[in-house]
Every structure is written in structure tokens, then in C-alpha cells.
C-alpha positions in Angstrom: 0.0 0.0 0.0 1.3 3.5 -0.9 1.7 5.2 2.4 1.7 8.6 0.7 -1.9 8.1 -0.3 -2.9 7.1 3.2 -1.1 10.2 4.5 -2.9 12.4 2.0 -6.3 11.0 2.9 -5.7 11.2 6.6 -4.5 14.8 6.3 -7.6 15.8 4.3 -9.8 14.4 7.1 -7.8 16.4 9.7 -8.2 19.6 7.7 -11.9 19.0 7.4 -12.2 18.5 11.2 -10.1 21.6 11.8 -12.4 23.6 9.5 -15.4 22.7 11.5 -16.7 19.4 10.3 -18.3 17.2 12.9 -17.5 14.1 10.8 -15.6 13.6 7.6 -14.3 10.9 5.3 -12.1 10.8 2.2 -12.2 8.2 -0.6 -9.0 8.4 -2.7 -8.4 6.5 -5.9 -5.2 6.4 -8.0 -4.8 4.2 -11.0 -3.7 3.7 -14.6 -5.9 2.3 -17.4 -4.4 0.8 -20.6 -6.4 -0.3 -23.6 -5.6 -2.0 -26.9 -8.3 -2.3 -29.6 -7.9 -4.2 -32.8 -10.2 -4.9 -35.7 -9.7 -7.4 -38.5 -6.1 -7.9 -37.5 -5.2 -4.2 -37.3 -4.6 -2.0 -34.3 -7.3 0.7 -34.2 -6.6 2.3 -30.8 -3.9 2.4 -28.1 -4.9 4.2 -24.9 -3.2 4.8 -21.6 -4.3 7.2 -18.9 -3.6 7.8 -15.3 -5.9 9.4 -12.8 -5.9 10.4 -9.2 -8.7 12.0 -7.3 -10.4 12.3 -3.9 -14.0 12.4 -2.8 -14.5 14.3 0.4 -17.6 14.0 2.5 -18.2 16.4 5.5 -21.1 16.4 7.9 -21.8 19.4 10.1 -24.9 19.7 12.3 -26.3 16.7 10.4 -25.9 18.6 7.1 -23.9 16.7 4.5 -21.8 17.9 1.5 -19.7 15.9 -0.9 -17.0 17.4 -3.1 -14.5 15.8 -5.5 -11.1 16.9 -6.7 -8.3 15.6 -8.9 -5.9 18.3 -7.6 -4.2 17.0 -4.4 -1.8 19.9 -3.9 -2.0 21.4 -0.4 -3.6 24.7 -1.6 -6.2 22.8 -3.7 -7.1 20.5 -0.8 -7.5 23.5 1.5 -9.9 25.1 -1.0 -12.0 22.0 -1.6 -12.3 21.4 2.2 -13.5 25.0 2.6 -16.0 24.5 -0.2 -17.3 21.3 1.3 -17.8 23.0 4.7 -19.6 26.0 3.1 -21.9 23.7 1.1 -22.7 21.6 4.3 -23.8 24.8 6.1 -26.5 25.5 3.5 -27.6 21.9 3.0 -30.8 20.5 4.5 -30.3 18.7 7.8 -30.9 14.9 7.9 -31.0 13.2 11.3 -29.8 10.0 9.7 -26.6 11.5 8.2 -23.3 10.3 9.6 -20.4 7.9 9.4 -20.9 4.2 10.3 -20.6 3.0 13.9 -16.9 2.7 14.8 -17.5 -0.9 15.9 -18.4 -1.8 12.3 -15.2 -0.6 10.7 -12.7 -3.0 9.2 -9.5 -3.8 10.9 -8.2 -6.3 8.4 -7.0 -4.9 5.1 -7.6 -8.2 3.3 -4.1 -9.2 2.2 -5.5 -12.7 1.7 -8.0 -11.5 -0.9 -5.5 -11.5 -3.8 -6.7 -8.3 -5.3 -3.4 -7.5 -7.1 -1.4 -9.3 -9.7 2.1 -8.2 -10.7 1.7 -10.0 -14.0 -1.1 -7.5 -15.0 1.1 -4.6 -13.8 3.9 -5.8 -16.1 1.8 -6.3 -19.3 3.1 -4.6 -22.4 1.2 -3.3 -25.4 2.6 -6.2 -27.4 1.3 -8.7 -24.8 -2.2 -7.2 -25.0 -2.2 -6.9 -28.7 -1.1 -10.6 -29.1 -4.0 -11.7 -26.9 -6.8 -9.9 -28.8 -5.3 -10.8 -32.2 -5.3 -14.5 -31.3 -8.9 -14.2 -30.0 -10.2 -12.4 -33.1 -8.5 -14.9 -35.4 -9.9 -17.9 -33.5 -13.4 -16.4 -34.1 -12.8 -16.1 -37.9 -11.4 -19.6 -38.0 -14.4 -21.1 -36.2 -16.9 -20.8 -39.0 -16.7 -19.3 -42.5 -20.0 -17.5 -41.9 -18.1 -15.2 -39.4 -17.1 -12.6 -41.9 -16.5 -9.4 -40.0 -15.4 -8.1 -36.6 -16.7 -5.2 -34.5 -13.4 -5.3 -32.7 -11.5 -7.0 -30.0 -10.2 -5.1 -27.0 -7.9 -5.7 -24.1 -8.0 -3.5 -21.0 -5.7 -3.5 -17.9 -6.4 -1.5 -14.8 -4.1 -1.2 -11.9 -4.1 1.2 -8.9 -4.9 1.8 -5.3 -7.9 2.7 -3.3 -7.7 4.4 0.1 -10.3 5.4 2.6 -9.9 7.5 5.8 -12.4 9.0 8.2 -12.6 11.0 11.4 -13.4 7.9 13.5 -9.7 6.9 13.1 -10.1 4.5 10.2 -7.4 4.6 7.5 -7.0 1.7 5.1 -6.5 0.8 1.5 -5.4 -1.8 -1.0 -3.8 -2.1 -4.4 -5.9 -3.7 -7.2 -5.6 -5.0 -10.7 -8.2 -6.0 -13.3 -7.6 -7.4 -16.7 -10.3 -8.0 -19.3 -10.7 -8.7 -23.0 -13.5 -9.2 -25.4 -14.3 -10.1 -29.0 -17.3 -9.0 -31.0 -18.0 -10.6 -34.4 -20.5 -10.5 -37.2 -21.9 -13.4 -39.2 -23.9 -13.3 -42.4 -27.5 -14.6 -42.9 -28.4 -16.2 -46.3 -30.5 -13.2 -47.1 -27.7 -10.8 -46.5 -28.7 -9.6 -43.0 -26.1 -9.5 -40.3 -26.0 -11.0 -36.8 -23.5 -10.0 -34.1 -22.5 -11.4 -30.7 -19.5 -11.4 -28.4 -17.7 -13.1 -25.5 -15.3 -11.8 -22.9 -13.1 -12.7 -19.9 -12.4 -10.6 -16.9 -10.2 -11.4 -13.8 -8.0 -9.9 -11.2 -5.4 -12.5 -11.8 -3.9 -12.8 -15.3 -3.5 -16.6 -15.2 -7.3 -17.0 -14.6 -8.3 -15.3 -17.8 -9.8 -17.6 -20.4 -7.4 -18.6 -23.3 -7.7 -16.1 -26.2 -8.7 -18.8 -28.6 -11.5 -20.0 -26.3 -12.9 -16.5 -26.0 -12.8 -16.1 -29.8 -14.5 -19.5 -30.4 -17.2 -18.7 -27.9 -17.9 -15.4 -29.5 -18.2 -17.1 -32.9 -20.3 -19.9 -31.6 -22.8 -17.4 -30.0 -23.2 -15.5 -33.3 -23.5 -18.6 -35.5 -26.3 -20.1 -33.4 -28.4 -17.0 -34.2 -28.4 -17.6 -37.9 -31.7 -18.6 -39.5 -33.8 -17.3 -36.7 -37.6 -17.8 -36.8 -40.6 -16.4 -35.0 -42.9 -18.6 -32.9 -46.6 -18.4 -32.0 -47.5 -17.0 -28.6 -47.5 -19.7 -26.0 -46.8 -20.6 -22.4 -43.9 -23.0 -22.2 -41.0 -24.0 -20.0 -38.0 -21.6 -20.5 -34.4 -22.6 -19.8 -32.2 -19.6 -19.0 -28.6 -19.6 -20.2 -26.2 -18.7 -17.3 -25.6 -15.2 -18.8 -29.4 -14.7 -18.6 -29.6 -16.0 -15.1 -26.9 -13.5 -14.1 -29.1 -10.7 -15.4 -32.0 -12.1 -13.3 -29.6 -12.3 -10.3 -28.9 -8.6 -10.7 -32.7 -7.8 -10.6 -33.1 -9.8 -7.4 -30.1 -8.2 -5.8 -31.4 -4.8 -6.7 -34.8 -5.6 -5.2 -32.9 -6.7 -2.0 -31.4 -3.2 -1.6 -32.1 -1.4 1.7 -32.6 1.8 -0.3 -35.4 0.0 -2.3 -36.9 -1.2 0.9 -36.9 2.3 2.4 -38.5 3.7 -0.8 -41.0 0.8 -1.0 -39.8 0.3 -4.5 -39.3 -3.5 -4.4 -41.5 -6.5 -4.9 -39.7 -8.1 -2.0 -40.8 -5.5 0.5 -43.3 -7.8 2.4 -41.5 -11.1 1.8 -38.5 -10.9 4.2 -38.2 -14.2 6.1 -40.7 -15.9 3.7 -40.4 -18.4 0.9 -40.2 -15.9 -2.0 -38.4 -18.1 -4.5 -38.1 -21.7 -5.5 -36.6 -23.9 -2.7 -33.9 -24.7 -5.3 -32.5 -21.2 -5.1 -29.8 -19.9 -2.9 -28.2 -16.4 -3.5 -25.3 -14.9 -1.6 -23.4 -11.6 -1.7 -19.8 -12.4 -0.8 -17.0 -9.8 -1.1 -14.6 -12.0 0.9 -13.7 -14.5 -1.9 -10.0 -14.4 -2.9 -9.2 -13.1 -6.3 -12.7 -12.2 -7.4 -13.8 -8.9 -9.1 -16.3 -8.0 -6.4 -14.0 -8.7 -3.5 -12.7 -6.0 -1.1 -11.7 -5.8 2.6 -14.1 -2.9 3.4 -17.0 -1.2 1.8 -17.4 2.4 0.6 -17.6 3.6 4.1 -14.8 1.6 5.7 -17.1 -1.1 7.1 -15.7 -4.6 7.1 -17.2 -6.7 4.4 -18.8 -10.1 5.0 -20.7 -12.9 3.4 -24.5 -12.1 3.3 -27.0 -14.7 2.4 -29.8 -13.0 0.5 -31.9 -16.1 -0.3 -31.4 -19.5 1.3 -33.4 -22.5 -0.1 -36.0 -20.1 -1.5 -36.4 -18.1 1.7 -35.7 -14.4 1.3 -33.4 -13.8 4.2 -32.4 -10.2 4.2 -32.0 -6.8 2.6 -28.5 -5.3 2.1 -27.7 -1.9 3.7 -25.2 0.9 3.9 -25.1 2.8 7.1 -27.5 5.5 6.0 -30.4 3.3 4.8 -29.8 1.0 7.8 -30.5 3.9 10.1 -33.5 5.0 8.0 -35.1 1.5 8.4 -34.0 0.7 12.0 -31.4 -1.8 10.8 -27.6 -2.2 10.9 -25.3 -1.9 7.9 -24.4 -5.2 6.2 -21.2 -3.8 4.8 -22.7 -3.0 1.4 -22.0 0.7 0.9 -20.8 1.5 -2.6 -18.9 4.5 -3.7 -19.1 5.8 -7.3 -17.8 9.3 -7.8 -19.6 11.6 -5.3 -22.4 9.1 -4.8 -22.7 6.7 -1.9 -25.4 4.0 -2.0 -26.1 0.4 -1.5 -24.1 -2.0 -3.7 -22.7 -5.5 -3.6 -19.7 -7.7 -3.7 -19.6 -11.0 -5.6 -23.2 -11.9 -6.2 -23.6 -15.6 -6.6 -26.7 -17.7 -7.6 -25.4 -20.9 -6.2 -25.2 -23.9 -8.5 -27.7 -26.8 -8.2 -27.3 -30.5 -9.0 -28.9 -30.8 -12.4 -26.7 -31.3 -15.5 -27.5 -28.4 -17.9 -27.8 -30.8 -20.9 -30.4 -32.9 -18.9 -32.3 -29.7 -18.1 -32.7 -29.0 -21.8 -33.4 -32.7 -22.6 -36.3 -32.6 -20.1 -38.2 -30.0 -22.1 -40.5 -31.3 -24.9 -41.4 -27.9 -26.2 -39.9 -24.6 -24.9 -37.4 -21.9 -25.2 -33.7 -21.8 -24.4 -33.2 -18.1 -23.6 -29.9 -16.5 -24.7 -30.7 -12.8 -25.1 -32.9 -10.2 -23.4 -33.5 -6.7 -24.8 -35.1 -3.6 -23.4 -35.9 -2.5 -19.8 -39.3 -3.9 -19.1 -38.9 -4.7 -15.5 -40.9 -3.0 -12.7 -39.0 -3.6 -9.6 -41.9 -2.4 -7.4 -44.6 -4.7 -8.7 -42.4 -7.4 -10.2 -43.9 -7.1 -13.7 -41.5 -8.4 -16.2 -41.7 -8.1 -20.0 -38.7 -8.0 -22.3 -37.7 -8.6 -25.9 -35.9 -11.9 -26.2 -34.2 -14.3 -28.5 -32.9 -17.9 -28.1 -33.1 -21.4 -29.4 -36.3 -23.4 -29.6 -36.3 -26.8 -27.8 -38.2 -29.6 -29.5 -38.3 -33.1 -27.9 -35.4 -32.3 -25.6 -33.1 -31.0 -28.3 -32.0 -27.5 -29.4 -33.8 -27.2 -32.7 -33.6 -23.8 -34.3 -33.0 -20.1 -33.4 -35.8 -17.9 -32.3 -36.0 -14.1 -32.8 -38.4 -11.2 -32.3 -40.2 -12.7 -29.3 -41.1 -11.3 -25.9 -41.0 -13.1 -22.5 -43.3 -11.9 -19.8 -44.6 -12.7 -16.4 -44.4 -11.4 -12.8 -41.1 -12.0 -10.9 -43.0 -13.1 -7.8 -44.4 -16.1 -9.7 -41.4 -16.5 -12.0 -39.0 -17.0 -9.2 -41.3 -19.6 -7.6 -41.6 -21.4 -10.9 -37.9 -22.3 -11.1 -37.9 -26.1 -11.1 -34.3 -26.9 -12.0 -30.9 -25.3 -11.2 -27.8 -26.4 -13.2 -24.5 -27.5 -11.8 -22.7 -25.2 -14.3 -21.8 -22.2 -12.2 -20.3 -19.6 -14.6 -18.4 -16.6 -13.3 -19.1 -13.4 -15.3 -17.1 -10.6 -13.7 -18.4 -9.8 -10.3 -21.0 -12.4 -10.2 -21.7 -16.1 -11.0 -24.8 -18.0 -12.1 -25.9 -21.4 -13.5 -28.5 -22.5 -16.0 -32.0 -22.5 -14.6 -35.4 -23.6 -15.9 -38.8 -22.0 -15.2 -41.7 -24.4 -15.6 -43.7 -21.9 -17.5 -43.4 -18.4 -18.9 -45.3 -16.6 -21.6 -43.4 -16.3 -24.9 -45.2 -13.8 -27.2 -44.5 -14.1 -30.9 -46.6 -14.3 -34.0 
């Protein structure tokens, strides 16, 4: 950990207190981002940028102000602290404003979490270029119908995050993240085009998928779309590809936010402690897993992170809170404060829809007539009522086999019933960035087509 950053953050907190703040915290991020983009074997873009900035929060007489700065010189820091104090004085008071309880703060900075990899720090432009060139070429080699590329990109981020507050907390950690993706285009017989992609993202370089595998998966995903048909409106079983389950996981996790509970904008509001999902479903939020994208030793307020079970065997166990919405609802923080720019809210770590025992191929084989869902489009989800209606595409299942691609359909239902209708959970847990999900099957869902 760069001690200079810790010193800067702690000094800013001291200045805020000396200027009249009752409470203060500083979130400081310093990092470098490198990107290489190629298309059809040629480099299109090379980019590298460094950044360093601080978000300063001050609380005076229960009035809060947040300011950000990228200038950390002493004179600039003095000015931003004065500005924050002045803004706090004219802000509306909020009795729930404040730092978290001191007893909730982290004491372990998570050295065991494996958030930094020297191999990513040492990557050269040639290393990154070689990876995406191999990935794109593998996509072209997979099938002659893959005729064009929307590009392949490699990104490497490395830096440090530091948080200090007036309760005496000061901590930080270095981090790395590497990712690359390939997006390709295939030709329909009528001249129309289809596109799809695949990616890999990890904190540790050695855990990235092989470039050739990413390219082949991108090509396989686009080729399976060719020759798509429409289907009549019907109510049938729907098998969700792991990437689709991951999207559903995000919806459930969003509905489990303490902010949504306070605003009564969640369909889970009255279901805490009750069987709200299929008994086959268990969902956890776990920022303590070594080497994962969503792992961290403390949350956006310095609270120690922990494994939180959201759903256990279908029972909705708990909402997730930062300290503010915990106070507003008479709860206690679950270590789920997120920090994005000047915004502090409820977020998550690694969200995991735990794997089941069913072989995914057997899940498909059990469906006589239904949809294997591979794409969802649009934003037709009402988190308050649970109403769900989105554009979709996939592969039709006939007599237990994937038969032909399906396009221009809509899947609809209500999440309260949809989540209860899950009657199979696959054993194929797939990590997708900061989350993981398996194949699932819903016994029935309306597919609107012709």
C-alpha cells in the first residue's frame, strides 16, 4: 500500500475537522488504465491514462456535503475542504446522516483477498495486442460465416484505493483487473447480419480464459443466431442460459437493496423471512472470496465486508444496507456501501446464484417444447410490482433438443411467480465478472411471438 496516499487521505480528514466538520471521510483512488483495440487484425486504438482523485464528505450539524477533486496539492485541498464546509452549512439537515458506527469498521485490510497481480502490472502493449489478435483470429477460424469483426479489446487497470475517516479509520489496498472481449459478425443467407460477443475478466492474469477460447465462444454465439424464426404466442418452459440467469440475479439483488426497501420500490418489501423463490434457489453476496472482481476488505464507508445470504433455499433472508439506509429503516449496515464518484449508496460484492445439482444438458433434454433463452433486450422490469416483459431471442427446444434459433419474441410474467416457478438449477456455475450464475429452468413463462 502506498503510504503517501494514506497520509494524504488522513491529512484531508484532519483539515476538514479543523475547518469545523463534525465528521468527515475521504475516498481516494489512484490508477492507470491501458487499452488496446484491434479490428480485422489491425490495431485501431492504443490508450493509456492515469488518474488520481479524492471524494471528500463532510457532515456538520447533520448537514452533508460531498466534493471531488483531482488536484491534491495542499492549496487545492484547502480550497475543496472550505468549499465542502460551506456547502454543508447550507444543506438541509438529515437526522440519519453520519459515518458508520466505529465498531463496524474494518480492521483487516484483506491481504489474503488476492486483489493485485504483478503480471497484470507488467503487461506490455505487445502482450495485450497478441491476446486480442489471437482471439479475433480464432473467431474467424471457427466458421466461414463469421465474416467481420466489430473489434477485440484488451484492458488492464491497476491502482490503489484508500479510505480514511474521522473515526480513526485509515486503510487501503492495491488492485488489478484485466479483461478482453471479441465481438464478431456473421452473415445470414438473405444478407442480413447478426452480431455477438464473448469476454473474460479477472483480477489474476492466469485466470483469464485462453484467447482462442474467447474467440471461439464469440463465434459460436453469433453462428447459433443464424436462420432465426418467429414462434406463436404460447406458455412454455423456459431454460435460462447462465448469462441470462446472471441478469435475473442482478434484478433480485437490486430488489434486495435497503434503499429500495426504504422507498418501498421493491416487490420483496413484504417477503422478508418468507419463501419468496423456489426452494432450489440460494443467492449470496460475498466480497470475501480471494481473487474475485467483487472482493474487497471494506465497503465504501470503511465497514468490514462479510458474506451475506440473500436467499437460502428459496427463503428471502435479508436486505442489504449501507449505514444511511440502515439507520432509516432501523437496521444495521451489512457492509454493502458502494462509492461511485460523489455518490454513496447500496451496492454489492460478488453476487452468486449458487449452483444446483442438475446437468444443464439434462435440463434441456427434459423440455419437450420450450425456449432456451440466450438474449434479453429492453428495460421492461418493474422492480416495485415485479412485472417483467422484455424482448428476447434464443433457441427453440423440441423433444429435448435445441432445434432452431428464435428471434423477435417477448417473454413476460411477474417476478414473484417466475422465481417460484424455477424447477431446475444447473451444476454449471459460470463466473461473469463480479457475479456467478448457472443454467436455470422456469416451468412456465409466456413467450409472445406471432
